C-alpha positions in Angstrom: -16.2 -34.6 7.2 -15.2 -32.2 4.5 -13.2 -29.0 5.1 -15.7 -26.9 3.2 -18.1 -27.4 6.0 -15.8 -25.8 8.4 -13.7 -23.4 6.3 -16.2 -22.2 3.8 -19.6 -22.8 5.1 -18.9 -22.1 8.7 -16.7 -19.0 8.2 -20.0 -17.3 8.8 -22.7 -18.3 11.3 -25.8 -16.3 11.7 -28.2 -18.8 13.3 -30.1 -16.6 15.7 -29.4 -13.5 13.7 -32.1 -14.0 11.1 -35.2 -16.1 10.6 -34.8 -19.8 10.1 -35.7 -19.3 6.5 -36.8 -16.4 4.4 -40.4 -16.4 3.1 -40.5 -16.6 -0.7 -42.7 -14.7 -3.2 -45.9 -16.7 -3.8 -46.6 -18.0 -7.3 -49.6 -19.8 -8.8 -47.7 -21.8 -11.3 -44.2 -22.8 -12.3 -42.8 -23.7 -15.7 -39.5 -24.5 -17.3 -38.2 -22.6 -20.3 -37.7 -24.2 -23.6 -33.9 -24.4 -23.7 -33.5 -26.8 -26.6 -35.1 -30.1 -27.7 -32.0 -32.1 -26.8 -31.9 -30.5 -23.3 -35.5 -31.5 -22.5 -34.5 -35.2 -22.3 -31.5 -34.5 -20.1 -33.0 -32.1 -17.6 -33.9 -34.6 -14.8 -30.7 -36.5 -15.2 -28.8 -33.2 -14.9 -30.6 -32.3 -11.8 -29.8 -35.5 -9.9 -26.7 -37.1 -11.4 -24.2 -37.7 -8.5 -20.7 -36.4 -8.8 -19.1 -38.1 -5.8 -20.2 -35.4 -3.3 -20.8 -36.9 0.2 -22.4 -34.3 2.5 -24.4 -36.3 5.1 -26.1 -39.7 5.4 -29.3 -39.4 3.3 -31.5 -40.8 6.1 -30.3 -38.0 8.5 -31.2 -35.3 6.0 -34.7 -36.5 5.4 -35.3 -37.5 9.1 -34.0 -34.6 11.2 -36.4 -31.9 12.4 -35.9 -28.2 11.9 -33.9 -26.5 14.6 -36.0 -25.5 17.6 -36.9 -26.7 21.0 -39.6 -29.4 21.0 -41.1 -31.2 18.0 -40.6 -29.3 14.8 -41.5 -29.9 11.1 -39.0 -31.9 9.2 -35.9 -30.0 7.9 -36.5 -31.2 4.3 -39.9 -29.6 3.7 -41.0 -27.3 0.9 -41.3 -24.1 2.9 -37.8 -24.5 4.5 -36.1 -25.5 1.3 -37.7 -22.6 -0.6 -36.6 -20.3 2.2 -33.0 -21.2 1.6 -33.8 -20.5 -2.0 -33.3 -24.0 -3.3 -35.9 -25.4 -5.6 -38.3 -28.1 -4.5 -39.4 -31.0 -6.8 -41.8 -33.9 -6.9 -39.1 -36.5 -7.2 -39.2 -39.6 -5.0 -37.9 -38.6 -1.6 -38.7 -35.0 -2.3 -35.1 -33.8 -2.5 -34.4 -30.3 -3.7 -33.1 -29.9 -7.2 -29.4 -30.4 -7.1 -29.4 -32.7 -4.0 -29.1 -36.4 -4.7 -28.5 -39.7 -3.0 -25.2 -41.4 -3.9 -26.0 -45.0 -4.8 -22.8 -46.4 -3.5 -22.5 -44.8 -0.1 -26.1 -43.8 0.7 -24.9 -40.3 1.4 -26.7 -37.1 0.3 -24.5 -34.9 -1.9 -24.8 -31.9 -4.2 -24.9 -31.9 -8.0 -24.2 -29.2 -10.6 -27.8 -28.2 -10.6 -27.7 -27.1 -6.9 -25.6 -24.1 -8.0 -26.8 -23.7 -11.6 -30.6 -23.8 -11.6 -32.8 -20.8 -10.7 -36.3 -19.4 -10.7 -37.6 -16.0 -11.4 -41.1 -14.9 -10.4 -43.4 -12.4 -12.2 -47.2 -12.0 -12.2 -47.7 -15.2 -10.2 -45.6 -17.3 -12.6 -42.4 -19.0 -11.5 -40.0 -19.4 -14.5 -37.4 -22.1 -13.9 -34.1 -21.7 -15.8 -31.5 -24.4 -16.1 -27.9 -23.3 -16.1 -28.7 -20.0 -14.5 -27.0 -19.0 -11.2 -28.8 -20.3 -8.1 -30.2 -17.9 -5.5 -29.5 -20.6 -2.9 -27.6 -19.9 0.3 -25.6 -23.0 1.1 -24.2 -21.5 4.4 -27.6 -20.6 5.6 -28.9 -24.1 4.9 -26.0 -25.9 6.4 -25.7 -23.9 9.6 -29.3 -24.6 10.3 -28.9 -28.2 9.4 -26.0 -28.7 11.8 -27.8 -26.9 14.6 -30.8 -29.2 13.9 -28.5 -32.3 14.4 -27.0 -30.8 17.6 -30.4 -30.1 19.0 -31.5 -33.6 18.1 -28.7 -35.0 20.2 -29.5 -32.6 23.1 -33.2 -33.4 23.5 -34.4 -36.9 24.4 -37.8 -36.8 22.6 -36.3 -35.3 19.5 -33.6 -37.9 19.3 -36.0 -40.7 19.8 -38.2 -39.5 16.9 -35.2 -39.2 14.8 -34.0 -42.7 15.6 -37.4 -44.1 14.7 -37.2 -42.4 11.3 -33.7 -43.6 10.7 -33.7 -47.1 12.3 -37.3 -48.0 12.5 -39.6 -48.8 15.5 -38.1 -50.9 18.3 -34.4 -50.3 17.4 -32.1 -51.7 20.1 -30.1 -49.6 22.5 -26.9 -50.7 20.8 -28.2 -49.4 17.4 -29.4 -46.1 18.9 -26.1 -45.6 20.6 -24.2 -46.2 17.4 -26.4 -43.7 15.7 -25.8 -41.2 18.5 -22.1 -41.7 18.4 -21.8 -41.4 14.7 -23.7 -38.1 14.9 -21.4 -36.7 17.5 -18.3 -37.7 15.5 -19.8 -36.0 12.4 -20.4 -32.8 14.3 -17.0 -32.5 16.1 -15.3 -30.9 13.0 -18.2 -28.5 12.7 -17.7 -27.4 16.3 -14.0 -27.0 15.6 -15.1 -24.3 13.1 -17.2 -22.5 15.8 -15.2 -22.8 18.9 -11.6 -22.0 19.8 -8.6 -24.4 20.0 -9.2 -27.8 21.5 -12.6 -27.1 23.1 -14.3 -29.6 20.8 -12.1 -32.5 22.2 -12.6 -31.3 25.7 -16.3 -31.1 25.3 -16.4 -34.5 23.5 -15.2 -36.2 26.7 -18.4 -35.1 28.5 -20.6 -37.0 26.0 -21.5 -40.7 26.3 -18.7 -43.0 25.3 -20.5 -46.3 25.7 -24.0 -47.8 25.8 -24.3 -47.6 29.6 -23.4 -43.9 29.7 -25.8 -43.4 26.8 -28.6 -45.1 28.7 -27.9 -43.1 31.9 -27.9 -39.8 30.1 -31.4 -40.5 28.7 -32.8 -41.9 31.9 -31.5 -38.9 33.9 -32.7 -36.3 31.4 -29.3 -34.6 31.3 -29.4 -33.5 27.7 -27.6 -30.2 27.1 -24.1 -31.3 28.3 -20.6 -30.9 27.3 -20.1 -31.0 23.5 -23.8 -30.5 22.8 -24.3 -27.3 24.8 -21.1 -25.9 23.4 -22.2 -26.7 19.9 -25.6 -25.1 20.4 -24.0 -22.1 22.0 -21.6 -21.9 19.0 -24.4 -22.1 16.5 -26.1 -19.1 18.2 -23.0 -16.9 18.4 -22.6 -14.7 15.3 -19.0 -14.9 13.9 -18.6 -13.1 10.7 -20.9 -12.1 7.8 -22.3 -14.7 5.5 -21.9 -14.7 1.7 -25.6 -14.3 1.3 -28.1 -15.6 -1.2 -26.6 -16.6 -4.6 -22.9 -16.3 -3.7 -20.0 -18.5 -2.5 -16.2 -18.3 -2.5 -16.1 -21.6 -4.4 -12.5 -21.3 -5.6 -11.3 -20.4 -2.1 -13.3 -23.1 -0.6 -12.2 -25.8 -3.0 -8.5 -24.8 -2.5 -9.0 -25.2 1.3 -10.6 -28.6 0.8 -7.8 -29.8 -1.5 -4.7 -28.0 -0.1 -5.6 -28.2 3.6 -8.0 -31.0 4.4 -7.2 -33.5 1.7 -3.5 -32.9 1.9 -3.8 -32.8 5.7 -1.7 -29.6 6.0 -3.4 -27.1 8.2 -1.0 -24.3 7.3 -2.3 -24.4 3.7 -5.7 -23.1 4.8 -6.6 -19.5 4.0 -9.8 -17.5 4.6 -12.3 -18.1 1.8 -13.4 -14.5 1.9 -13.9 -13.5 -1.8 -17.4 -14.7 -2.7 -18.6 -14.6 -6.3 -21.9 -15.1 -8.0 -22.4 -18.5 -9.6 -21.6 -18.2 -13.4 -24.2 -19.2 -15.9 -23.5 -22.5 -17.7 -24.9 -22.2 -21.2 -22.0 -21.7 -23.6 -19.4 -22.4 -20.9 -18.1 -25.7 -22.4 -17.2 -23.9 -25.6 -15.1 -21.2 -23.9 -11.3 -21.1 -23.9 -11.1 -20.2 -20.2 -13.4 -21.7 -17.6 -13.1 -19.6 -14.4 -13.9 -16.0 -13.5 -10.2 -15.3 -13.7 -7.5 -16.6 -16.0 -6.9 -19.6 -13.7 -8.1 -22.7 -15.6 -8.6 -23.7 -19.2 -9.3 -27.4 -18.5 -13.0 -28.1 -17.6 -12.4 -31.5 -16.2 -9.8 -30.1 -13.8 -12.3 -27.4 -12.8 -15.1 -29.9 -12.3 -13.0 -32.3 -10.2 -12.0 -29.3 -8.1 -15.6 -28.2 -7.8 -16.7 -31.6 -6.5 -13.8 -31.8 -4.0 -15.0 -28.4 -2.8 -18.5 -29.6 -2.2 -18.0 -32.6 0.0 -16.3 -35.2 -2.2 -13.4 -36.9 -0.5 -9.9 -37.5 -1.7 -6.8 -38.9 -0.1 -3.8 -36.6 -0.8 -1.9 -37.3 2.5 -1.2 -41.1 2.6 1.2 -42.7 0.1 -0.7 -46.0 0.0 -4.0 -44.4 -1.1 -2.7 -41.3 -2.8 -5.3 -39.8 -5.2 -8.0 -42.2 -4.2 -11.3 -40.4 -4.1 -15.1 -40.6 -4.2 -15.1 -38.7 -7.6 -17.4 -40.2 -10.2 -15.3 -39.1 -13.2 -17.5 -40.7 -15.9 -20.5 -38.7 -14.5 -18.5 -35.5 -14.6 -17.8 -36.0 -18.2 -21.4 -36.7 -19.0 -22.5 -33.6 -17.1 -20.1 -31.4 -19.0 -21.4 -32.9 -22.3 -25.0 -32.4 -21.2 -24.4 -28.7 -20.4 -23.4 -28.3 -24.1 -27.1 -28.9 -24.9 -28.5 -26.1 -22.7 -29.5 -23.2 -24.9 -29.6 -19.6 -23.5 -33.0 -18.6 -22.1 -35.1 -16.4 -24.2 -36.9 -13.3 -22.9 -40.4 -14.4 -22.0 -42.6 -11.7 -23.6 -45.8 -13.4 -22.6 -45.0 -13.2 -18.9 -42.6 -10.3 -18.3 -43.5 -8.0 -21.1 -43.0 -7.2 -24.8 -39.8 -5.7 -26.0 -39.7 -2.2 -27.6 -38.4 -2.9 -31.2 -37.2 0.7 -31.7 -35.2 0.7 -28.5 -33.8 -2.7 -29.3 -32.5 -1.5 -32.6 -30.9 1.6 -31.1 -29.4 -0.5 -28.3 -27.9 -2.9 -30.7 -26.1 -0.1 -32.5 -24.7 1.1 -29.2 -23.6 -2.4 -28.2 -21.8 -3.0 -31.5 -20.0 0.3 -31.0 -19.1 0.1 -27.3 -19.5 -3.4 -26.0 -18.7 -6.0 -28.6 -15.0 -5.8 -28.3 -15.2 -7.5 -25.0 -18.6 -9.3 -25.1 -18.7 -10.7 -28.6 -21.8 -11.4 -30.6 -22.3 -14.4 -33.0 -20.4 -15.5 -35.0 -18.0 -15.6 -32.0 -14.3 -15.3 -32.5 -12.5 -18.6 -31.8 -9.2 -20.1 -31.0 -8.0 -23.5 -32.3 -6.6 -26.4 -30.3 -5.4 -29.6 -31.8 -6.0 -33.2 -30.6 -3.3 -35.9 -30.7 -4.2 -36.7 -34.3 -3.7 -33.1 -35.4 -7.4 -32.4 -35.8 -8.6 -28.8 -35.1 -11.1 -28.0 -32.5 -12.6 -24.5 -32.1 -13.3 -22.7 -28.8 -14.9 -19.3 -28.2 -12.2 -16.7 -27.4 -12.9 -14.8 -24.3 -11.3 -11.4 -23.4 -9.2 -11.2 -20.3 -9.2 -7.7 -18.7 -6.5 -6.7 -16.2 -7.6 -5.7 -12.7 -6.4 -2.2 -13.0 -8.2 -1.7 -16.2 -11.6 -3.2 -15.3 -11.5 -1.6 -11.8 -13.8 -4.2 -10.2 -13.2 -5.7 -6.8 -9.8 -7.5 -7.1 -10.1 -9.9 -4.1 -11.1 -13.0 -5.9 -8.4 -12.8 -8.5 -5.7 -11.6 -6.0 -6.5 -14.3 -3.5 -5.9 -17.0 -6.0 -3.0 -15.4 -7.9 -1.0 -14.7 -4.7 -1.8 -18.0 -3.0 0.9 -20.7 -2.4 1.0 -23.8 -0.3 3.2 -26.6 1.0 3.4 -29.4 -1.4 3.4 -32.4 1.0 3.0 -35.7 -0.9 2.5 -33.8 -4.1 6.1 -32.7 -4.1 7.4 -35.2 -6.7 4.7 -33.9 -9.1 5.9 -30.3 -8.6 9.5 -30.5 -9.5 10.5 -31.4 -5.9 9.5 -28.0 -4.6 8.5 -27.6 -0.9 6.1 -24.7 -1.7 4.2 -24.1 -5.0 1.6 -21.8 -6.4 -2.0 -22.7 -5.7 -2.6 -23.3 -9.4 0.2 -25.8 -9.6 -1.1 -27.6 -6.5 -4.6 -27.6 -7.9 -3.5 -29.1 -11.3 -1.3 -31.8 -9.7 -4.1 -32.8 -7.2 -6.9 -32.9 -9.7 -5.0 -34.6 -12.4 -3.9 -37.3 -10.0 -7.4 -37.8 -8.8 -8.6 -37.9 -12.5 -6.1 -40.5 -13.5 -6.7 -42.7 -10.5 -10.5 -42.5 -10.9 -10.3 -43.3 -14.6 -7.9 -46.2 -14.0 -10.4 -47.9 -11.7 -13.3 -47.9 -14.2 -14.3 -51.3 -15.5 -13.4 -52.0 -19.1 -13.4 -50.4 -21.6 -12.8 -47.4 -19.2 -12.2 -43.9 -20.7 -10.4 -43.7 -23.9 -7.6 -41.2 -24.5 -9.8 -39.4 -27.0 -12.7 -39.1 -24.5 -10.4 -37.7 -21.8 -8.8 -35.2 -24.2 -12.2 -34.0 -25.4 -13.4 -33.7 -21.7 -10.4 -31.4 -21.1 -11.1 -29.1 -24.1 -7.8 -30.4 -25.6 -5.9 -28.2 -23.1 -2.3 -29.1 -22.2 -1.6 -31.3 -19.2 0.4 -28.5 -17.7 0.1 -24.9 -16.4 2.1 -23.4 -19.2 0.9 -19.9 -19.9 -1.1 -19.9 -16.7 1.2 -17.8 -14.6 0.1 -15.6 -11.6 0.4 -12.6 -13.9 -2.2 -14.0 -16.2 -4.6 -14.6 -13.3 -4.8 -11.0 -12.2 -7.6 -10.6 -14.7 -11.3 -11.1 -15.0 -13.0 -12.8 -18.0 -15.3 -11.1 -20.4 -17.5 -13.6 -22.2 -20.5 -13.5 -24.6 -23.6 -12.3 -22.9 -26.3 -14.6 -24.3 -29.1 -15.0 -21.7 -27.6 -12.3 -19.5 -31.1 -11.0 -18.6 -31.6 -14.1 -16.4 -28.4 -13.9 -14.4 -28.7 -11.0 -11.9 -27.0 -9.6 -9.8 -24.0 -8.5 -11.9 -20.2 -8.3 -11.9 -18.3 -11.4 -10.8 -19.1 -10.7 -7.1 -22.8 -9.9 -7.6 -22.3 -6.3 -6.3 -24.6 -4.6 -8.9 -28.3 -5.5 -8.6 -29.4 -5.0 -12.2 -28.3 -4.2 -15.8 -29.4 -0.6 -15.7 -27.2 0.2 -12.7 -24.3 -1.6 -14.4 -24.4 1.2 -17.0 -24.2 3.9 -14.3 -21.0 5.4 -12.9 -20.1 3.3 -9.9 -20.7 6.2 -7.5 -24.3 6.2 -8.6 -24.9 2.5 -8.0 -26.7 1.3 -4.9 -24.3 0.8 -2.0 -26.6 -1.5 -0.1 -29.5 -3.7 -1.3 -31.3 -6.8 -0.3 -30.8 -10.2 -1.9 -33.2 -13.1 -1.7 -36.4 -12.0 -3.5 -37.2 -14.0 -6.7 -39.5 -11.2 -7.8 -38.2 -10.1 -11.2 -37.8 -6.4 -12.2 -38.2 -6.4 -16.0 -37.5 -2.7 -16.4 -34.1 -2.6 -14.7 -33.5 -6.3 -15.4 -32.7 -7.8 -12.0 -34.6 -8.8 -8.9 -36.5 -6.7 -6.4 -33.8 -5.6 -4.0 -35.9 -3.4 -1.7 -37.5 -5.9 0.6 -35.8 -6.2 4.0 -37.8 -8.8 5.9 -36.1 -12.2 6.0 -33.6 -11.2 3.3 -29.8 -10.5 3.3 -28.3 -7.1 3.0 -25.5 -6.8 0.5 -23.0 -4.1 1.7 -20.6 -2.9 -1.1 -18.3 -1.1 1.4 -17.0 -4.5 2.6 -13.8 -6.0 1.1 -14.7 -8.4 -1.6 -18.1 -6.7 -2.2 -17.0 -3.6 -4.0 -19.3 -2.4 -6.8 -16.7 -0.2 -8.5 -15.3 -0.6 -12.0 -16.7 -1.7 -15.3 -17.2 2.0 -16.1 -18.5 1.3 -19.6 -21.5 3.0 -20.9 -21.3 5.6 -18.1 -21.0 8.4 -20.7 -24.3 7.5 -22.3 -27.4 9.6 -21.9 -30.1 8.1 -19.8 -32.2 7.3 -22.9 -29.3 5.5 -24.5 -28.8 3.4 -21.3 -32.4 2.3 -21.6 -31.9 1.5 -25.2 -28.9 -0.7 -24.4 -30.8 -2.4 -21.6 -33.6 -3.2 -24.0 -31.1 -4.8 -26.4 -29.5 -6.9 -23.6 -32.9 -8.5 -23.0 -32.7 -10.0 -26.5 -29.4 -11.8 -26.1 
């Protein structure tokens, strides 16, 4: 069971505090944007290519009922999935976009598309955009899923229906007990995340430990006992706030997964309490830096860390199997190459309105005067890196802005820049140090996983040239990536920015117009979860309360301060600039 489930996804439990899922805005039709001819042939493969993420047995996900007493609809149905703001599809099995069955293990896992595909709705049309930040709430989905499993164990009829779906009609008592026991073992770490100290182990002793006890339990009707009742109570006890729709502390979560769970060092765990919006993908493979802060320049290191943070498994705590993992390194390289084919989405004038050419022209002049020094326009400035043969390769130069200059919420950058951890079995790869910076630990772990996964591939494997290209020809070291360089946020080109609300790295500003206001004039609270597009302000409708999630900018990590650029413009000039931003 992956640490992200406990440390990231269950840092916040709101089951019982909001509806099971939030009703979505109805549309009469959906369509994908044209994001390039080459991309069209890759879209489906991008949506469902496995990375090595192992969340839960596939049959459990498609067989469990929604949480609730008595018979309920299946968890994996269109209304529920849309309510968590993931996108349904007509693929075999009906899995949401970004959820896939791992062919080797039979487990369900996440793909890149789970976090980087979205839909905006306007005038009854749903426009699906590949590479855009998801509005999905993975905590919201997982907490309800885990509660659904717990309730399945606690109710005889619900478990019997589940067992028939998973095992077939007439499954033996032995097979049903094994299914029961495997579900309990799966949920024990989840309960650890909800309940204090060793209560999960104590409660586990009250559940059936053999087939006779299992049979007695079901014949007696004693369902809500021990572990199960405590689990259900835990799921219905609010702990702390959730990240909300479209946000996750991905970097904090993956560091906990690697440094704590995979390395088996509990002391290395830290709160994953700096959620960020998911970045848009188009143009990202060409950038010189590949995180919100100045942490990583190597996209393969980033992608391996990402998969380890979303339920892939790696052994970083036993010498015999050190660096063994479920990572599918060749698929990660293909996915990164595929993303290079995604073209930025173009403003859809036929659906969301024509642009005002005069305002666009005036806005362009303002942008070139006030914005382009950080957010460059084509032709983009570049840096050069050389391969082992001395050939030059160009990457788009981003602008790193110090925290005290940009003034935006510092928590994400500070959490990572200040973080250290015990080195455990990685000590020989870290100059024999007992404690090392988080970045050094991340690089050592992911490079070890990379090399081990690559070495296990059948011939011809991955060539040195392929690996070098997959890493953007960045050095196999952390030279130049000091903590001082990480107390920054990255400013990148803004192609397609109209389709990526809300704004700033933590999603604390709801639309482009408000981003040009002084921070004291920006909304301090607003609601996330509506897909209804606001073409004037360029963002989503944030006024609806029912079933949605309230973003509170007074909370640490959620501050909407900073980025005080354009704040001296007249209101008319702001609208001119917004109109130009729609064209990027």
